[in-house]
C-alpha positions in Angstrom: 107.5 41.3 35.6 107.4 39.7 39.1 111.2 39.7 39.2 111.3 43.4 38.4 108.7 44.2 41.0 110.7 42.3 43.7 113.8 44.1 42.8 112.0 47.5 43.1 110.7 46.5 46.6 114.2 45.5 47.6 115.6 48.9 46.5 112.8 50.7 48.3 113.5 48.8 51.5 117.2 49.7 51.3 116.4 53.3 50.8 114.0 53.2 53.8 116.7 51.6 56.0 119.3 54.1 54.9 117.0 57.1 55.5 116.0 55.7 58.9 119.6 55.2 59.8 120.6 58.8 59.1 117.5 60.0 60.9 118.5 58.2 64.1 122.1 59.5 63.8 120.8 63.1 63.3 118.3 62.8 66.2 121.1 61.5 68.4 123.3 64.5 67.4 120.5 66.9 68.3 120.2 65.3 71.7 124.0 65.4 72.2 124.0 69.1 71.3 121.3 69.8 73.8 123.2 68.0 76.5 126.4 70.0 75.7 124.6 73.3 75.8 122.6 72.4 78.9 119.4 73.6 77.1 117.4 70.6 78.2 118.0 71.4 81.8 117.4 75.1 81.3 113.9 74.4 79.8 113.1 71.9 82.5 114.2 74.1 85.4 112.5 77.2 84.0 109.2 75.4 83.8 109.4 74.1 87.4 106.9 76.2 89.3 107.7 76.4 93.0 104.9 78.7 94.1 103.7 76.1 96.5 107.0 74.6 97.7 107.4 74.7 101.5 111.1 75.3 101.9 110.8 79.0 101.7 113.1 81.0 104.1 111.2 82.5 107.1 113.6 85.0 108.6 113.3 87.0 111.8 112.2 90.2 110.3 113.0 92.3 113.4 116.6 91.1 113.2 116.8 92.1 109.5 115.3 95.6 110.0 117.8 98.1 108.6 118.0 101.7 109.7 118.5 104.0 106.7 120.1 107.4 106.5 121.5 109.2 103.5 121.8 107.1 100.3 124.1 107.9 97.4 123.2 106.8 93.9 126.1 105.8 91.7 125.7 105.0 88.0 128.5 102.6 86.8 128.8 101.6 83.2 127.1 98.2 83.6 125.1 98.6 86.8 123.4 101.0 89.1 124.2 101.1 92.8 122.7 102.7 95.8 125.2 103.2 98.6 124.3 103.5 102.3 126.2 106.4 103.8 125.2 105.3 107.3 126.8 101.9 106.8 129.4 102.9 104.2 128.6 100.0 102.0 126.2 99.1 99.1 122.5 99.0 99.9 121.2 97.6 96.6 121.7 97.7 92.9 120.5 96.3 89.6 121.8 95.5 86.1 120.9 93.6 82.9 122.8 90.7 81.6 122.9 89.0 78.2 124.9 86.1 76.8 128.5 86.0 78.0 130.8 86.9 75.1 134.0 87.6 77.1 136.6 85.9 79.2 138.9 88.6 80.6 141.1 87.5 83.5 139.9 88.5 87.0 141.5 91.5 88.5 143.0 91.3 91.9 143.3 95.0 93.0 140.5 96.7 95.0 140.1 100.5 94.8 138.2 103.3 96.4 135.7 105.1 94.2 136.4 108.8 94.7 133.1 109.8 93.1 131.4 108.4 96.1 131.3 111.1 98.9 133.9 110.6 101.5 131.4 110.2 104.3 129.7 107.3 102.4 132.7 105.1 101.5 135.0 102.7 103.2 138.4 104.1 104.3 140.5 101.1 103.4 140.8 98.6 100.5 142.6 96.0 102.5 141.2 92.6 103.3 139.0 92.2 106.4 140.2 89.0 108.0 140.2 85.2 107.4 136.6 84.8 108.4 135.2 87.7 106.4 136.1 88.1 102.7 135.8 91.2 100.6 132.6 90.0 99.1 131.2 91.4 95.8 127.6 92.4 95.6 127.9 92.0 91.8 130.4 89.4 90.8 133.5 90.3 88.7 132.7 87.4 86.4 129.5 89.2 85.2 131.8 91.8 83.6 134.4 89.7 81.9 133.6 91.1 78.5 134.8 94.7 79.3 137.9 95.9 81.1 136.3 99.1 82.5 133.3 97.2 83.8 135.5 94.6 85.4 137.5 97.4 87.0 134.4 99.1 88.4 133.3 95.9 90.0 136.3 96.0 92.3 135.4 99.4 93.8 134.9 99.0 97.6 131.4 100.5 97.0 130.5 97.1 95.6 132.1 95.2 98.5 131.0 94.2 102.0 132.5 92.1 104.8 131.0 88.7 103.8 131.4 85.5 105.8 133.7 83.2 103.9 131.1 80.4 104.0 128.5 82.6 102.3 131.0 84.1 99.8 132.2 80.7 98.6 129.0 78.9 99.3 125.4 80.0 98.8 126.2 83.4 97.4 128.7 81.9 95.0 126.1 79.5 93.8 123.8 82.3 92.9 126.6 83.8 90.8 127.1 80.5 89.0 123.4 80.2 88.4 123.4 83.7 86.9 126.2 82.8 84.5 124.5 79.5 83.6 121.1 81.0 82.7 122.4 84.1 80.9 123.5 81.8 78.0 119.9 81.1 77.2 117.9 84.0 78.7 118.0 87.7 79.1 118.5 88.4 82.8 117.5 91.3 85.1 119.6 91.0 88.2 119.1 92.9 91.5 121.1 92.4 94.7 121.3 94.0 98.0 122.5 94.1 101.6 120.5 93.8 104.8 122.6 95.4 107.6 120.1 94.5 110.3 120.0 95.5 113.9 122.7 93.1 115.2 125.9 95.1 116.1 127.9 92.2 117.6 129.6 91.4 114.3 130.6 94.9 113.3 134.3 94.1 113.5 135.5 96.5 110.8 134.1 99.9 112.0 137.6 100.9 113.1 139.6 99.6 110.2 137.1 100.3 107.3 134.2 102.2 108.9 131.9 99.6 107.3 129.0 97.8 109.0 128.9 94.0 108.7 125.7 92.8 107.0 123.3 90.4 108.7 122.3 89.0 105.3 122.4 89.6 101.6 119.7 89.2 99.0 119.5 88.4 95.3 116.8 88.5 92.7 117.2 86.8 89.3 114.6 87.4 86.6 114.6 85.4 83.4 113.2 87.1 80.4 110.1 89.0 81.5 108.1 86.6 83.7 110.2 84.1 85.7 112.2 84.7 88.8 114.0 83.3 91.8 114.9 85.3 95.0 116.9 84.6 98.1 117.8 86.1 101.5 121.2 84.6 102.4 122.4 84.9 106.0 125.9 86.3 106.3 127.2 83.4 108.4 128.4 79.8 108.4 124.9 78.4 107.6 125.1 79.9 104.1 126.5 76.8 102.3 125.8 75.8 98.7 123.6 72.9 99.7 121.5 75.2 101.8 120.7 77.7 99.1 117.2 76.5 98.3 116.2 76.8 102.0 116.9 80.6 101.6 114.4 81.1 98.8 111.7 83.7 99.3 108.8 85.2 97.3 109.4 88.5 95.8 106.6 90.0 97.7 108.2 89.0 101.0 111.6 90.2 99.9 110.3 93.6 99.0 108.4 93.9 102.3 111.5 92.9 104.4 113.9 95.2 102.5 111.3 98.0 101.9 112.6 98.3 98.3 110.5 98.2 95.2 112.7 95.7 93.3 110.1 95.1 90.5 106.6 96.1 89.6 103.7 94.0 88.4 104.7 91.1 90.7 101.4 89.3 90.0 102.6 88.7 86.4 105.7 86.9 87.6 106.1 83.1 87.9 108.4 81.9 90.7 110.7 79.1 89.5 113.6 77.2 91.1 116.9 77.8 89.4 119.8 75.3 89.7 123.3 74.9 88.4 122.8 72.6 85.4 125.3 70.3 83.7 127.8 71.8 81.2 126.7 75.4 81.9 129.1 78.1 80.7 130.6 80.0 83.6 134.0 81.3 82.3 
């Protein structure tokens, strides 16, 4: 009887060890899957409340004050754009983004949107110069699931003279952040241009008839209650590492731009968004 009981306890111990071993393996696989998808970082960053952080951008609002004239509304397939006829470039726009299910190759040809009135559009599709790129307000990569939507992102109505540091630096980082978080959240995206009062950098009035922006802004809302917003100077200071220093509260952004970007701002939680490991950006 004692021998039989001992044998039973030995079998039970073996079963416990085997079950424990598979549990450890499975738990390890779950952690690895989370690391691959970046979901751990998404959850952590989305919960990081920065309402009290002190690195908020404090711009010279007089410099950023933009005179407005006639504004033309253009409805594209994936986004809505308001075009400043006075400056012959985009003023602001908005769109919604869900999970990225496409990977179409980036187009290389810019075009004039003939639907936009002639007095409101740029007169050339050529590049500006080495210092200023043809910068997209809404990135081509946001539309890589649909050929027409990708084509519409290359209209000059979606383009401004953007300093090459900003285009490849801070602004580019906001585009990558958007691509990262759209894998795990529904996103409302708004972006715009602050033409400002500085006329010293308006190098392309003769060639394109477009005003060079003083700054650009972006607002990313995750789901229905979390957001990040930036005002990014259109100059050599707008590097990727400086992006967080350009963060602003949505209340300040709407006051400076005089645009009602969102409603019910008191229901929104400000968070700090980052490029996380292994995010999907193709």
